[in-house]
N, C-alpha and C positions, 0 to 999 in steps of 0.2 A: 639286241633288243632286251629290255629288262623283263624279269618275270612278271606274270600277271598275278594279282592277288585274288584269292578265293573269297566269296562272300561268306562271312563268318556265320551268318544266320542259316545259309544253305548247308554248310558243313555240319552244323548241329542237327539239322532236320532230316538229312538224306544220307543214305549209305549206298554204296555200289556193290553189287554182287560180282562173283567171279566172271560171269558171262556178260557183264556190262549193263545189266538191268539196274534200275534204281528203285530202292524200297524206302518206305516212309512209315512213320507211326500214325496211328489214327487219333482223331480228335475226340472230345467229349469224355475224357478219362481223368480229368484233373480234379474236379470237385462236383458236389451235389451227387454223390454216388449212392446215397441211401435209397433213393427212389428208383434206381436202375436195377434190373434183375441181375442175378448172378451170371446167367447165361450171356447177357448182353455185355457185362464187364469182362467176362472171360474172352469173348470174341473180339473185343476191342484191343486185347493184349497183342494179338498177332499182327505183324507188319503187313502192309499192303504194297503192291507194286504201283509205281507211278504210271499214269496213262502215257501211251506212246507219243502223243502230241506234245507232252510237256518235257520229255526227256531231253530234247534239244536245248531247251532253255536252262535246264539244270546242269547239263554238261558245260554250258557257257559260264554258269555261275561258279562251277568247281572245275577249273581247267586241269589240275594235276592230281585229282583224287579219284 
């Protein structure tokens, strides 16, 4: 059977940790940053984990990563 392709959009957005959890970046950090407080921008830097109900879908989008 041939190899499955990964969705390129998913590989750019998600990374897998060593334990198998999936992490993602946060939104609202790309533009209009002047009205956002420094605290808010700093907290948006850190990655978040993906909700457990969505991990199955992401694993299907990235079969070998």
